[in-house]
C-alpha positions in Angstrom: -15.7 -21.1 24.0 -14.0 -19.8 20.8 -10.3 -19.6 20.7 -8.6 -16.2 21.5 -8.1 -14.3 18.2 -4.7 -13.4 17.1 -3.5 -10.3 15.4 -3.3 -10.7 11.6 -0.8 -8.8 9.5 -2.2 -5.6 8.0 -2.3 -5.1 4.2 1.0 -3.7 3.1 1.0 -0.9 0.5 2.9 -1.6 -2.7 6.6 -0.8 -2.5 7.5 2.6 -4.0 9.4 1.4 -7.0 6.3 -0.6 -8.2 3.9 2.3 -8.0 2.5 3.6 -11.3 1.7 7.3 -11.8 -2.0 6.3 -11.1 -1.0 5.4 -7.5 1.1 8.4 -6.6 -0.5 11.0 -4.2 0.5 14.6 -3.5 2.9 15.1 -0.6 1.2 14.9 2.8 -1.8 12.9 1.5 -2.2 9.2 2.1 -4.6 6.3 1.6 -6.1 4.8 4.7 -5.7 1.0 4.4 -7.1 -2.0 6.3 -7.0 -2.4 9.3 -5.8 1.2 10.0 -8.8 3.0 8.5 -11.2 1.0 10.7 -9.0 1.5 13.7 -9.1 5.3 13.3 -12.9 5.2 12.8 -13.4 3.2 16.0 -11.2 5.6 18.0 -13.2 8.6 16.7 -16.5 7.0 17.8 -15.1 6.2 21.2 -14.0 9.8 21.6 -17.3 11.2 20.5 -19.1 8.9 22.9 -16.8 10.0 25.7 -17.6 13.7 25.0 -21.3 12.9 25.0 -20.9 11.6 28.5 -20.0 15.2 29.5 -23.1 16.6 27.7 -21.4 17.5 24.4 -23.7 17.1 21.3 -22.3 16.3 17.9 -22.6 18.6 14.9 -21.4 18.1 11.3 -20.2 21.2 9.3 -19.6 21.0 5.6 -16.1 20.4 4.1 -16.2 23.5 2.0 -17.6 27.0 2.7 -17.6 30.4 1.0 -14.3 32.1 1.6 -15.7 35.2 3.3 -17.5 33.0 5.8 -14.7 30.5 6.5 -12.0 33.1 6.7 -13.9 36.1 8.1 -13.1 37.5 11.5 -10.9 35.2 13.6 -10.7 32.9 10.6 -8.3 35.3 8.9 -5.6 33.6 11.0 -6.0 30.4 9.0 -5.9 32.1 5.5 -2.4 31.0 4.6 -3.2 27.4 5.5 -6.4 27.2 3.4 -7.0 25.8 -0.1 -9.3 27.9 -2.3 -11.4 27.0 -5.3 -14.1 28.5 -7.4 -17.7 27.3 -6.9 -18.9 26.5 -10.5 -22.5 27.1 -9.4 -22.3 30.5 -7.6 -19.0 31.7 -9.2 -17.9 32.6 -5.7 -14.6 31.7 -4.1 -14.7 28.9 -1.5 -12.3 27.5 1.0 -11.6 23.9 2.1 -11.6 23.9 5.8 -8.1 23.8 7.4 -9.6 23.7 11.0 -13.1 22.9 12.3 -13.2 25.1 15.4 -14.3 28.3 13.6 -17.0 26.3 11.7 -18.5 25.2 15.1 -18.4 28.9 16.2 -20.3 29.8 13.1 -23.0 27.1 13.7 -23.4 28.4 17.3 -23.8 32.0 16.2 -26.3 31.2 13.4 -28.1 27.8 13.5 -28.0 27.5 17.2 -28.2 31.2 18.2 -31.4 30.7 20.2 -30.3 27.6 22.0 -29.6 28.2 25.7 -26.0 28.8 26.7 -23.5 27.4 27.4 -23.5 25.2 24.3 -21.5 22.0 24.5 -20.8 20.7 21.0 -18.5 18.0 19.6 -17.3 17.2 16.0 -15.2 14.9 13.9 -14.0 15.3 10.3 -11.1 15.7 7.9 -9.3 18.9 7.3 -6.9 19.9 4.5 -4.0 22.3 4.8 -1.8 24.0 2.2 1.3 22.6 4.0 2.2 20.4 6.8 4.9 21.1 9.5 8.2 19.5 10.3 6.7 17.5 13.2 3.4 16.7 11.3 4.0 16.6 7.5 0.4 15.3 6.9 -1.7 17.8 5.0 -5.0 16.0 5.3 -6.0 14.5 8.7 -8.9 13.8 11.0 -9.8 16.3 13.7 -11.9 15.3 16.7 -12.9 17.9 19.2 -15.3 19.8 21.5 -16.3 23.4 22.1 -17.9 25.0 25.1 -19.5 28.2 23.9 -21.2 31.0 25.8 -19.4 30.9 29.1 -16.5 33.1 30.3 -16.1 31.2 33.5 -12.6 29.9 34.3 -14.2 26.6 35.2 -15.1 26.2 31.6 -11.3 26.3 30.7 -10.6 23.7 33.3 -13.6 21.4 32.1 -12.3 21.4 28.6 -8.7 20.4 29.6 -9.8 17.7 32.0 -12.2 16.2 29.4 -9.5 16.1 26.8 -7.0 14.4 29.1 -9.6 11.9 30.4 -10.7 11.0 26.9 -7.1 10.3 25.8 -6.4 8.2 28.9 -9.6 6.2 28.3 -8.2 5.2 25.0 -4.9 4.0 26.6 -2.7 7.0 25.8 -0.1 7.1 28.5 2.4 9.7 29.9 0.2 12.7 29.1 1.3 16.2 29.8 -0.5 19.6 29.1 1.5 22.7 28.3 -0.5 25.8 29.3 -0.1 29.1 27.5 -1.5 32.6 27.5 -0.9 33.7 23.8 -2.2 37.2 24.2 -0.4 37.9 27.5 2.8 39.2 26.0 0.9 41.0 23.3 -1.2 42.8 25.9 2.0 43.7 27.9 3.7 45.1 24.8 0.7 47.3 24.0 0.3 48.5 27.6 4.0 49.5 27.8 3.7 51.6 24.7 6.1 50.0 22.2 5.7 51.2 18.6 4.9 49.0 15.6 8.5 48.3 14.6 9.6 47.6 18.2 6.6 45.4 18.7 7.5 43.3 15.6 11.1 42.9 16.7 10.1 42.0 20.3 7.5 39.5 19.1 10.1 37.7 17.0 12.6 37.6 19.9 10.0 36.2 22.2 9.0 33.5 19.7 12.6 32.5 19.4 13.1 32.6 23.2 16.1 34.9 22.6 16.6 36.2 26.1 19.5 38.5 25.0 17.5 40.1 22.3 14.5 40.5 24.6 16.6 42.1 27.3 18.1 44.6 24.7 14.7 45.5 23.3 13.1 46.0 26.8 16.0 47.7 28.5 14.1 51.0 28.8 10.8 49.5 30.0 9.4 46.1 30.9 12.7 44.3 31.0 12.1 42.6 34.4 8.6 41.6 33.5 9.5 40.0 30.2 12.5 38.3 31.7 10.3 36.9 34.5 7.7 35.6 32.0 10.4 33.9 30.0 12.0 32.4 33.1 8.6 31.0 34.2 8.5 28.5 31.3 8.6 24.9 32.6 7.0 23.3 35.6 3.6 24.7 36.3 4.1 24.7 40.1 7.3 26.8 39.8 6.1 29.0 37.0 2.8 29.7 38.7 4.5 31.1 41.7 6.8 33.2 39.6 4.2 34.9 37.4 1.7 35.3 40.3 4.2 37.6 42.0 4.7 39.8 39.0 3.4 43.4 38.9 1.6 43.7 35.6 -0.6 46.3 34.0 -4.4 45.7 34.0 -5.0 43.7 30.8 -1.8 41.6 31.1 -2.5 41.1 34.8 -6.0 39.8 34.1 -4.7 37.2 31.6 -2.0 36.2 34.1 -4.6 35.8 36.9 -6.7 33.6 34.6 -3.7 31.4 33.8 -2.9 31.0 37.5 -6.6 30.1 38.3 -6.6 27.4 35.6 -3.4 25.9 37.0 -5.0 25.8 40.5 -8.3 24.3 39.2 -6.4 21.6 37.3 -4.3 20.8 40.3 -7.5 20.0 42.2 -9.5 18.3 39.4 -6.6 16.2 37.9 -3.7 16.2 40.5 -1.9 13.4 38.6 -1.9 15.3 35.2 1.6 16.6 34.4 1.4 20.4 33.8 3.9 22.9 32.3 3.4 26.5 31.4 4.9 28.8 28.8 3.3 32.2 29.3 4.7 33.8 26.1 4.1 31.1 23.5 1.6 32.1 20.8 2.7 30.3 17.6 -0.1 28.2 16.3 -2.7 30.0 18.4 -3.7 32.4 15.7 -7.2 33.2 16.9 -6.9 32.3 20.6 -7.5 35.2 23.1 -7.0 33.6 26.6 -5.6 30.5 28.3 -4.6 28.0 25.7 -2.9 24.6 25.8 -1.2 21.8 23.9 -1.3 18.1 24.8 1.6 15.7 24.5 2.5 12.2 25.3 6.1 11.4 26.2 7.9 9.6 23.4 5.3 10.5 20.8 6.3 12.9 18.0 4.1 16.0 17.7 1.1 17.3 19.6 -1.9 15.1 20.3 -4.0 18.2 20.3 -4.4 21.8 21.2 -7.1 24.2 22.3 -8.0 27.2 24.4 -10.1 30.3 24.7 -11.3 32.4 21.8 -14.1 34.8 20.7 -16.7 32.9 18.7 -18.6 34.4 15.8 -19.1 38.0 14.9 -20.5 38.8 18.3 -17.4 37.6 20.0 -19.2 35.1 22.2 -16.8 33.7 24.9 -15.8 30.2 24.0 -13.1 27.5 24.7 -12.5 24.1 23.2 -9.9 21.7 21.9 -9.0 19.7 18.8 -7.3 16.3 18.8 -5.2 15.3 15.8 -5.8 11.7 14.8 -2.5 11.3 12.8 -0.6 12.0 16.0 -2.9 10.0 18.2 -2.5 6.9 16.1 1.2 7.0 16.8 0.5 7.1 20.6 -1.8 4.0 20.5 -1.2 0.3 20.0 -1.1 -0.8 16.3 -4.4 -1.8 14.7 -5.5 -5.4 14.6 -7.9 -7.1 12.2 -9.7 -8.4 15.3 -12.0 -11.5 15.3 -12.2 -12.5 11.6 -13.4 -16.0 10.7 -13.4 -17.8 7.3 -16.6 -19.6 6.4 -16.0 -22.4 4.0 -18.5 -22.9 1.1 -21.7 -24.5 2.3 -21.6 -23.0 5.8 -25.3 -22.5 6.9 -26.4 -18.8 6.7 -27.6 -19.1 10.3 -24.1 -19.8 11.5 -22.8 -16.6 9.9 -25.6 -14.6 11.3 -24.9 -15.8 14.8 -21.2 -15.2 14.5 -21.8 -11.6 13.3 -24.2 -11.0 16.2 -21.4 -12.1 18.6 -19.0 -9.5 17.1 -17.1 -11.6 14.6 -16.3 -10.5 11.1 -17.1 -13.3 8.7 -15.4 -13.9 5.3 -17.4 -16.4 3.2 -16.0 -18.6 0.4 -17.5 -17.4 -2.9 -16.8 -20.6 -4.9 -17.9 -24.1 -4.1 -15.2 -26.4 -2.6 -17.1 -29.2 -1.0 -14.2 -31.6 -1.3 -11.6 -29.2 0.0 -9.6 -30.6 2.9 -9.4 -28.9 6.3 -5.8 -27.9 5.6 -6.9 -26.2 2.4 -9.6 -24.2 4.4 -6.9 -23.1 6.8 -4.7 -22.0 4.0 -7.5 -20.0 2.4 -8.2 -18.4 5.8 -4.6 -17.3 6.1 -4.6 -16.0 2.6 -7.7 -13.8 3.4 -6.1 -12.6 6.7 -8.6 -14.5 8.9 -7.6 -15.4 12.4 -10.1 -18.3 12.6 -11.8 -20.9 10.3 -15.3 -22.3 10.9 -15.1 -26.0 11.3 -17.3 -28.6 13.0 -19.6 -25.9 14.4 -16.9 -23.8 16.0 -14.4 -21.0 15.2 -11.0 -22.7 15.2 -7.8 -20.7 15.5 -5.7 -20.7 12.3 -2.2 -21.8 13.1 0.6 -20.1 11.3 2.0 -22.3 8.6 5.5 -23.5 9.5 8.3 -22.8 7.1 
């Protein structure tokens, strides 16, 4: 039996003072180095395989699209986050994707328009944004996600949330919580109560800031009790559900509330151990969402692991829901990357030995220069230098001991 591999130290980037202008990168952009780049790729593939277990098939949209396609319709909400450039071939403006969800909606509405609904699609790829945020300063990062397109059923909302949570748990992400929102609920209530444009703008700002005093002042003549109750419902899903379920709301706002309550109930049955909170009035970051939406967190991890929710897909407004996971945040929630089983093969090692080791899951690092007379200690030193956990000696992978100081 081979010895148990140990974790080797990752490659350390050069210290900042030693960097030349050739190594400097724009703010929010970073190089992926060993073993982190491989670690991220392995996690992505595990997630995609997990989605496939639910029947989600992978698609791969392009990195760049024509501006009017990428930012048309619901995509207009991503306009201020999108890099633009001129296509030297067509002389038309193009955009670098800042989010992949709307690309999946385009594929569903065009390339897959005749495929039976509901469509279950998954994806993974890098996105680029004009600016990061305080919690997530990265401007380029990997998105992994899934979309369920063509069903308006509330069970579709629940399936997406349960799949996202189970996929994260399967990776080892602990202490998950899901914050449920209804981004268009407050907007619908404002419209149905007849606020004018200026009042709507001021009220929306007050709601976003959770400024209860300002909201009370702006809604003193109408809707005050309803808005106060929606704000007070923020927190535990069990408590908030009961509070908003009892509210008397106009038709559109009431329908959105009823859907949120139904999703809470479905999740309570499908994933009773999943921590749930609700914030019925939150809409920041949900630029194109139209129904129940959500954010996923892990206690003690900075930033969102992902977010998703219901939206209208394509020009036809096909009902859809889905989620996107952010790999930059997910990597902070998972154990550090390891170089894994990596064995140094001294010069002269038979090719068949290397082939067998690779078939067993080892990574082999072969000596490139002849050293027939090199002592065993020298082989171990070379293995350490090349970040190998083992050295091939006497027909077996031997654990490399740390050199004493």
